[in-house]
C-alpha positions in Angstrom: 83.6 102.5 86.5 83.9 101.4 90.2 82.0 98.2 89.4 84.7 97.4 86.9 87.3 97.9 89.7 85.5 95.4 91.9 86.0 92.7 89.2 89.8 93.0 89.2 91.7 90.6 91.5 93.2 92.3 94.5 96.8 91.9 93.2 96.1 93.8 90.0 94.5 96.7 91.8 97.8 98.4 92.5 98.9 98.0 88.9 95.7 99.6 87.7 96.0 102.5 90.1 99.5 103.2 88.9 99.5 102.2 85.3 96.1 103.5 84.4 96.9 107.2 84.8 100.4 106.7 83.5 99.1 105.2 80.2 96.5 107.9 79.8 99.2 110.6 80.3 101.5 108.8 77.9 98.8 108.7 75.2 98.2 112.4 75.8 101.9 113.3 75.5 102.4 111.2 72.4 99.2 112.2 70.6 100.7 115.4 69.0 103.5 113.3 67.6 101.2 110.7 66.1 98.5 113.0 64.8 100.6 116.1 64.5 99.4 117.6 61.2 98.6 121.3 60.8 97.6 123.2 63.9 98.0 120.1 66.1 101.7 119.9 65.4 103.9 120.0 68.5 106.1 122.5 66.7 103.2 125.0 66.6 102.6 124.7 70.3 105.8 125.6 72.1 104.0 126.4 75.4 102.5 123.0 75.5 105.8 121.3 74.9 107.5 123.5 77.5 104.8 122.8 80.0 105.1 119.0 79.5 108.9 119.2 79.9 108.6 121.4 83.0 106.1 119.0 84.6 108.3 116.0 83.9 111.3 117.8 85.4 109.4 118.8 88.4 108.0 115.3 89.1 111.5 113.9 88.7 113.2 116.4 91.0 110.5 116.1 93.6 110.8 112.3 93.4 114.5 112.5 93.9 114.2 114.9 96.8 111.7 112.6 98.5 114.1 109.7 98.1 116.9 111.6 99.8 114.9 113.5 102.4 115.7 112.5 106.0 112.0 112.3 106.9 111.3 109.6 104.2 111.1 106.0 105.5 114.2 103.9 104.6 113.0 100.6 103.2 116.4 99.0 102.4 117.5 98.3 105.9 119.0 95.2 107.4 117.1 93.3 110.1 117.8 93.8 113.8 121.3 92.7 114.7 121.6 89.0 115.7 123.7 89.7 118.8 120.8 91.8 120.2 118.2 89.1 119.9 120.2 86.0 121.0 120.2 86.9 124.7 116.5 87.7 124.9 113.4 85.8 125.9 111.2 84.1 123.3 108.7 86.9 123.6 111.4 89.6 123.0 112.7 87.7 120.1 109.3 87.6 118.6 109.1 91.4 119.2 112.4 91.8 117.3 110.9 90.0 114.3 107.7 92.1 114.5 109.8 95.2 114.7 111.1 94.4 111.3 108.0 92.9 109.8 105.7 95.7 110.8 108.0 98.4 109.5 109.0 100.0 112.8 112.6 100.2 111.7 111.7 102.1 108.5 110.9 105.2 110.6 112.7 104.6 113.9 116.4 104.3 114.4 117.4 101.3 116.5 121.1 100.9 117.5 122.2 103.3 114.8 120.2 101.7 112.0 116.9 102.9 110.6 114.9 105.9 109.7 114.9 109.2 111.3 111.2 110.1 110.9 110.4 108.8 114.4 112.3 108.9 117.6 115.3 106.8 118.3 114.1 103.6 120.1 117.5 102.3 121.2 117.1 103.2 124.8 113.4 103.9 124.8 112.8 101.9 128.0 114.9 104.4 130.0 112.7 107.3 128.9 109.1 105.9 129.0 107.3 103.1 130.8 105.9 99.9 129.2 102.4 101.4 129.6 103.3 104.5 127.6 104.9 102.3 124.9 101.8 100.2 124.7 99.6 103.4 124.4 101.9 104.9 121.8 101.8 101.8 119.7 98.0 101.3 119.9 96.9 105.0 119.7 99.7 106.5 117.7 101.7 109.6 118.7 102.5 112.8 116.9 103.1 111.5 113.3 103.0 107.8 114.2 99.9 106.0 113.0 97.8 103.9 115.3 98.4 100.1 115.2 95.3 99.2 117.3 93.6 97.5 114.4 96.8 96.1 112.9 98.5 94.3 115.8 97.1 91.8 118.2 97.6 92.3 122.0 100.2 89.5 122.0 102.1 91.3 119.2 102.1 94.5 121.2 103.3 92.7 124.3 106.1 91.2 122.2 107.2 94.6 120.8 107.2 96.2 124.2 109.1 93.2 125.6 111.7 93.6 122.8 112.1 97.3 123.5 112.3 96.7 127.2 114.8 93.9 127.0 117.3 95.7 124.7 117.8 98.4 127.3 118.2 95.9 130.0 120.7 93.9 127.9 122.7 97.0 127.0 122.8 98.2 130.6 123.8 94.7 131.8 126.5 94.5 129.1 127.8 97.9 130.2 127.8 96.9 133.8 130.0 93.9 133.1 132.4 95.9 131.0 132.7 98.7 133.5 133.9 96.5 136.4 
């Protein structure tokens, strides 16, 4: 069986993983309706029908709860606001792009937009040093996965520069408006 999986192209693997069990389950659910004569009739097996209905309702309600849960990542978010990235260095602008591309915004709130699974990163540079940011990105922290094998050192520097520059830009903007 596993040798057959190795033959599939990489793009079809996800479809096989999802559609394979789905098709088998569908065949098992429809089997009594197709070959439902005598004792195999779905009318003679009310507990089986009730179990299938209950399972479908449970999966649907848990799916819906997962979509609405605050700890679920939010995948339909806009990119980082343009006014944040225009006044930054080229490295920080690259970090802003990586922030979106690597999915940081799906779990972390940034300037009021994003997920709530991770901490708010709007003013993160005021709370922790660049070294701690780098360590958190590379080694992970609490529920955050490690990105040591995913990101290059240049990408990590760009993300840290982005997070550092947003706090500096905000404090600079607030200093000019406060005078």
